[in-house]
C-alpha positions in Angstrom: 19.0 147.1 -63.2 22.2 148.0 -64.9 23.1 151.6 -63.4 22.9 154.2 -66.3 26.0 155.8 -65.4 28.1 152.7 -66.2 29.3 152.5 -69.7 29.2 149.3 -71.7 30.0 148.2 -75.4 27.5 147.8 -78.1 28.5 143.6 -77.9 27.3 143.8 -73.9 24.4 145.8 -75.0 23.2 143.4 -77.5 23.5 140.4 -75.2 22.1 141.8 -72.3 19.3 142.9 -74.5 18.8 138.8 -76.0 18.6 137.6 -72.5 16.5 140.0 -71.6 14.2 138.6 -74.7 14.2 135.2 -74.7 13.7 135.4 -70.6 10.5 137.5 -71.3 8.8 135.6 -73.8 8.9 132.0 -73.4 8.9 130.0 -76.7 5.0 130.9 -78.7 3.7 129.9 -82.0 3.9 133.1 -84.1 1.1 133.1 -87.7 2.8 134.3 -91.0 3.6 134.4 -94.2 6.7 133.7 -95.6 9.3 136.5 -97.4 12.7 136.5 -98.7 13.2 133.0 -97.8 16.5 131.4 -98.4 18.8 128.6 -98.2 22.2 128.5 -97.1 25.0 126.3 -98.0 25.3 125.1 -94.2 21.4 124.0 -94.5 19.9 126.2 -92.4 16.9 128.6 -93.4 16.5 132.2 -93.8 13.2 134.1 -94.2 11.0 136.6 -93.0 7.9 136.3 -91.7 5.0 139.6 -92.3 2.2 140.9 -91.6 0.0 143.0 -93.6 1.6 145.4 -91.0 4.8 144.1 -89.7 7.7 141.5 -89.9 10.5 139.6 -88.3 13.6 138.4 -89.3 13.9 134.4 -88.7 16.3 131.5 -88.7 15.7 127.5 -88.9 19.2 125.8 -87.9 19.6 122.6 -90.3 18.4 119.8 -87.7 15.0 121.9 -87.2 14.6 122.3 -91.2 15.5 118.4 -92.0 11.8 117.8 -90.1 9.8 120.0 -92.2 7.3 117.3 -94.2 6.8 120.4 -97.6 9.2 122.8 -99.4 9.4 126.4 -97.9 8.6 128.5 -100.5 7.7 132.1 -100.4 3.9 132.9 -99.8 3.3 130.6 -97.9 1.1 131.1 -95.0 2.7 129.5 -91.7 2.5 129.3 -88.0 5.8 129.0 -86.6 6.9 128.1 -82.6 9.8 130.3 -82.1 12.5 131.9 -79.3 12.3 135.9 -79.8 16.5 136.6 -79.6 18.6 138.5 -81.1 21.7 138.2 -83.4 24.5 139.9 -81.4 26.7 140.4 -83.9 24.6 142.9 -86.1 21.8 143.8 -82.9 18.8 142.1 -85.4 16.2 141.4 -83.6 14.9 137.6 -85.0 12.7 134.6 -84.3 14.7 131.1 -84.2 12.1 128.6 -85.3 11.8 125.3 -83.5 9.0 124.2 -85.8 6.8 125.1 -88.6 3.4 124.2 -89.8 0.8 125.2 -92.3 -1.7 127.4 -90.8 -5.1 127.0 -89.1 -2.9 123.0 -88.5 -3.4 123.9 -84.8 -6.8 123.8 -85.3 -6.3 120.6 -87.0 -4.3 119.3 -84.8 -7.1 119.9 -82.0 -9.6 118.1 -83.9 -7.7 115.5 -85.0 -6.8 114.9 -81.2 -10.8 114.8 -80.1 -12.5 112.9 -82.5 -9.0 110.5 -81.9 -9.9 110.6 -78.2 -13.4 110.2 -78.6 -12.9 106.8 -80.2 -10.6 105.2 -78.7 -13.1 105.6 -75.6 -15.8 103.2 -78.0 -13.2 100.9 -78.1 -12.7 101.8 -82.1 -9.4 101.4 -81.8 -8.9 97.6 -79.5 -7.0 95.0 -81.3 -9.9 93.0 -80.1 -11.9 94.0 -82.7 -10.2 93.9 -85.5 -10.3 91.3 -88.1 -7.4 88.8 -89.2 -6.3 89.2 -92.5 -6.3 86.3 -95.0 -3.0 84.7 -96.0 -3.1 84.3 -99.1 -6.5 86.5 -100.9 -7.2 86.0 -104.4 -9.0 89.6 -105.1 -7.5 92.5 -103.8 -9.5 96.1 -103.6 -7.8 99.1 -103.4 -9.3 103.0 -102.8 -8.2 105.2 -104.1 -8.2 108.4 -106.8 -7.4 106.5 -110.4 -4.3 109.5 -111.3 -2.8 108.8 -108.0 1.3 107.8 -107.8 0.2 105.9 -105.0 -2.0 103.6 -106.9 0.8 103.2 -109.1 3.3 102.3 -106.8 0.8 99.8 -105.1 0.0 98.4 -108.7 3.5 97.7 -109.6 4.4 95.8 -106.0 1.1 94.0 -106.7 2.3 92.8 -109.8 6.3 92.0 -108.8 5.2 89.6 -105.9 2.1 87.9 -106.8 1.0 88.8 -110.8 -2.1 85.9 -110.0 -3.5 88.5 -108.1 -7.1 89.4 -109.2 -6.9 93.5 -108.4 -10.4 95.9 -108.0 -10.7 99.4 -108.3 -13.0 101.6 -106.6 -11.6 105.2 -107.3 -12.1 107.5 -104.8 -11.3 111.1 -103.9 -8.7 111.5 -101.6 -8.6 114.5 -100.8 -10.6 117.5 -101.2 -14.3 119.2 -99.2 -15.9 115.8 -100.2 -13.2 113.0 -100.7 -14.3 112.2 -96.9 -17.8 111.1 -98.3 -16.3 109.5 -101.3 -13.5 107.1 -99.2 -16.7 106.1 -97.2 -19.1 105.5 -99.3 -15.9 103.2 -101.6 -15.9 101.2 -98.8 -19.3 100.7 -98.4 -19.6 99.9 -102.2 -16.7 97.0 -102.2 -18.8 95.4 -99.0 -22.0 95.2 -100.9 -19.9 93.7 -103.8 -17.9 91.6 -101.7 -15.8 90.5 -104.5 -12.7 90.8 -102.7 -11.2 89.5 -100.3 -9.0 92.3 -98.9 -9.4 96.3 -98.9 -6.3 98.5 -99.1 -7.0 102.2 -99.0 -3.8 104.3 -99.8 -2.4 107.9 -100.8 0.7 109.5 -101.0 1.9 111.7 -98.3 0.7 114.9 -97.8 0.1 118.1 -95.2 -1.9 117.1 -92.7 -4.8 119.6 -94.7 -3.9 117.1 -97.4 -4.9 113.7 -95.6 -7.5 115.4 -93.6 -10.1 113.0 -95.3 -8.6 109.9 -94.0 -9.2 112.1 -90.2 -13.0 112.4 -91.1 -15.5 110.4 -88.7 -17.7 109.1 -91.4 -14.2 107.6 -93.0 -13.4 106.1 -89.5 -17.4 104.8 -89.0 -17.1 103.3 -92.6 -13.9 101.4 -92.1 -15.4 99.7 -88.8 -18.5 99.0 -90.3 -16.4 96.7 -92.8 -17.1 93.0 -92.9 -13.6 92.9 -95.2 -10.7 93.7 -93.8 -8.4 96.9 -94.8 -5.1 97.6 -94.9 -4.3 101.5 -94.0 -1.0 103.0 -96.5 -1.9 106.8 -96.4 1.2 109.1 -96.5 4.3 108.4 -95.0 5.8 106.9 -92.0 5.6 110.2 -90.4 2.0 110.2 -91.2 -0.8 109.4 -88.9 -4.5 109.4 -89.4 -7.6 108.4 -88.0 -7.7 105.6 -90.5 -4.5 104.3 -89.4 -6.2 103.4 -86.1 -9.4 102.2 -87.2 -8.3 100.0 -89.5 -7.5 96.4 -89.0 -3.7 96.8 -89.4 -1.8 100.0 -90.5 1.0 100.3 -93.4 3.9 103.0 -93.1 2.9 103.2 -96.7 1.2 102.2 -99.9 3.1 100.4 -101.4 4.5 98.4 -98.0 0.2 98.2 -97.7 0.7 96.0 -101.4 3.7 94.0 -99.7 1.6 93.2 -96.5 -1.6 92.3 -98.6 1.1 89.8 -100.7 3.0 88.6 -98.3 1.9 85.2 -97.9 2.1 84.7 -101.7 5.7 86.0 -101.6 6.4 83.9 -98.9 4.6 80.7 -100.7 6.8 81.2 -103.3 9.7 81.3 -102.1 8.5 78.3 -99.8 7.4 76.9 -102.7 11.3 77.0 -104.7 12.6 76.5 -101.2 10.9 72.8 -101.4 11.4 72.8 -105.3 15.1 72.8 -104.7 15.0 70.3 -101.9 13.3 68.0 -104.1 15.0 68.4 -106.9 17.9 67.4 -104.1 16.2 64.4 -102.5 16.1 63.7 -106.1 19.3 63.8 -107.4 20.6 61.7 -104.8 18.1 58.4 -104.7 18.9 58.8 -108.3 22.8 58.4 -107.9 22.4 55.4 -105.4 19.6 53.7 -108.2 22.8 54.1 -110.0 24.8 52.9 -108.0 22.6 49.7 -107.5 22.3 49.5 -110.5 25.7 49.6 -111.2 27.1 47.1 -108.8 24.0 44.5 -110.3 25.6 45.1 -113.1 28.6 43.5 -112.2 26.4 40.7 -110.4 25.1 39.9 -113.9 26.1 37.0 -116.1 24.8 36.1 -119.0 22.8 33.1 -119.2 25.4 30.3 -121.7 28.2 31.5 -118.8 25.7 30.4 -115.7 24.8 27.3 -117.8 29.1 26.0 -118.2 29.2 27.4 -114.8 26.1 24.9 -113.4 27.5 22.3 -115.8 31.4 22.5 -114.1 29.3 22.8 -110.9 27.2 20.0 -110.9 30.4 17.6 -112.2 32.3 18.5 -110.0 30.1 17.9 -107.2 28.6 14.2 -109.0 32.9 13.6 -108.5 32.6 14.5 -105.5 29.3 12.3 -104.5 30.7 9.1 -106.1 34.0 9.6 -103.7 32.2 9.7 -101.2 29.8 6.7 -101.4 32.8 4.6 -102.5 34.8 5.8 -99.2 31.3 5.5 -97.1 30.9 1.6 -98.8 34.2 0.6 -97.7 33.7 2.2 -94.7 30.6 0.1 -93.9 31.9 -3.0 -95.2 35.0 -2.9 -93.5 33.0 -2.7 -89.8 30.7 -5.5 -91.2 34.1 -7.0 -91.2 35.2 -6.5 -87.8 31.3 -7.1 -86.2 31.1 -10.4 -87.8 34.5 -11.6 -86.4 33.6 -10.0 -82.7 30.0 -12.7 -83.4 32.2 -15.7 -84.2 34.0 -15.1 -81.4 30.9 -14.6 -79.1 29.3 -17.5 -80.2 28.5 -20.6 -76.9 30.2 -23.7 -77.5 27.2 -26.1 -76.5 29.4 -28.9 -77.4 29.3 -31.8 -74.5 26.7 -29.4 -72.5 23.5 -31.4 -73.2 23.9 -33.8 -69.8 24.7 -31.2 -67.4 21.8 -28.8 -68.9 19.5 -32.3 -68.2 20.2 -32.1 -64.9 19.6 -28.7 -64.2 16.1 -28.9 -65.6 15.1 -32.0 -63.6 16.1 -29.9 -60.5 15.0 -26.5 -61.1 11.5 -28.9 -61.3 11.7 -30.4 -58.2 12.3 -27.1 -56.5 10.1 -25.8 -58.5 7.8 -28.7 -56.7 8.5 -27.9 -53.4 7.9 -24.3 -53.0 5.0 -24.7 -54.8 3.3 -27.5 -52.0 5.1 -24.8 -49.0 3.1 -21.8 -50.9 -0.1 -23.9 -50.8 0.2 -25.0 -46.7 0.8 -21.5 -45.8 -1.8 -19.8 -47.7 -4.8 -22.3 -46.3 -3.7 -21.8 -42.6 -4.0 -18.1 -43.5 -7.2 -19.0 -45.6 -8.6 -20.6 -41.9 -7.4 -17.7 -39.9 -9.1 -15.0 -42.6 -12.0 -17.8 -42.0 -12.0 -17.7 -38.4 -11.8 -13.5 -38.5 -14.9 -12.4 -40.9 -17.5 -11.2 -39.3 -20.4 -12.8 -41.3 -18.9 -15.7 -40.0 -20.1 -14.0 -36.2 -23.6 -12.4 -37.0 -24.3 -16.4 -38.5 -23.7 -17.8 -35.0 -26.2 -15.3 -33.5 -24.6 -12.3 -32.9 -25.5 -8.6 -34.6 -24.0 -5.4 -35.0 -25.8 -2.4 -33.2 -25.6 1.5 -34.2 -27.6 4.2 -33.1 -29.8 6.7 -34.8 -26.3 8.3 -35.7 -24.8 5.2 -37.2 -22.2 4.5 -34.1 -21.1 1.5 -33.3 -22.7 0.2 -29.9 -20.8 -1.5 -27.6 -21.8 -0.8 -24.0 -25.0 -0.6 -23.0 -24.4 2.1 -20.8 -24.4 4.7 -23.8 -28.4 3.3 -24.4 -31.6 5.4 -23.4 -34.8 3.2 -22.9 -37.5 5.0 -25.9 -34.0 5.0 -28.2 -34.1 3.5 -31.4 -30.9 1.6 -32.9 -30.6 -0.1 -36.2 -29.5 -3.9 -36.1 -27.1 -5.6 -39.0 -27.6 -9.7 -39.1 -26.1 -12.4 -41.3 -29.0 -12.0 -42.9 -30.6 -8.5 -42.9 -31.3 -6.1 -40.8 -34.1 -4.6 -38.3 -34.6 -1.6 -36.0 -35.6 -1.5 -32.2 -36.7 0.3 -29.7 -34.4 0.4 -26.1 -37.3 -1.1 -23.3 -34.5 -1.5 -20.4 -31.2 -1.2 -20.3 -28.5 -3.3 -18.2 -25.5 -2.1 -17.8 -24.5 -4.6 -15.5 -25.6 -8.0 -17.2 -22.7 -9.9 -18.0 -21.7 -10.4 -21.3 -22.8 -13.4 -22.8 -20.7 -16.9 -23.4 -19.9 -17.9 -26.8 
């Protein structure tokens, strides 16, 4: 507390009063009617807020005034978020305005927040629920007022970007007490008719009251139930409605909604133009190459008469070369034959005076052959006699036999036999099988 005995200046008093007011009164919302509105060249706005019994001076600085989405006019009922203060130079009590909204917007914001939270809890805002947009829609439905400026903007954008598209209007109210039911019914009608591939819900900007129809639950439910994909283009970029949250896609403006709906066709037109340009370049390149090839071929193209004359000249030249080659070859062969004949003549042996010597040699050869023949016949007889002596058949003819056991083994020792054993006998003529009665390993061999 200030000491009562201390004298203060007016400026100090006003400063203390301002500090006390700002400390005792935090930011609060104040309702009233705008009057005495003045716009300064600096961009600041000065006005008074009044009710039936009182008024207070207010100032809204330029940085805050730029955020107001509508034009302030005298007589408007507003709610102001204000800092209670004092303008020290004049000692005037005033409110420094931080934000403005139309009267009743606080209740609307609360209703908006409650509905938004409830629908979000139901999962109606989930991206997994939302439908994909067709890239190339053939018919686009528009839900809007026939007199709305937003409709005109959308039609202009569609005609500019995809003039071939068919546009179907489902007229409805977009503001007022029955607007929400009208919008919901228009969405249902579009679904029943099923005559378009994509729906646009559009409206221009405005206050929260102007756009409130798009915050109604009946509209949100109709959008969710729609079998057609929906783009919401309601208000300006700063405006957000429940319809934006439940739609398959939110566009910041109605024009942007039209641009999104025609994006595929617009991009395709650009792609076709690029492909056309690329095709043109390729065709020019191919034609240029073919022209170059044609030029090269034309240089090689010769008149048939000229070609025949060249062929005749070449044939004559080849004939001359052939004649020369044949003449030269025949000469070489003739010389070769002459040399071969000369060598043959020199190699023929002289037979004169050698016939007597040849007769003598023939006699000597005959004698030598007969002598060698007699020697070979004698040797052959000796070998034949030896072979006849060694012939086993001759041995068998003298009364001997070959004995083999049951396994076919040759029996040469009586000790290898057992009484009762069967053996095979091979004789000079035929054979027989015998049973061994007794064995005499010590019997002397038979004298031959």
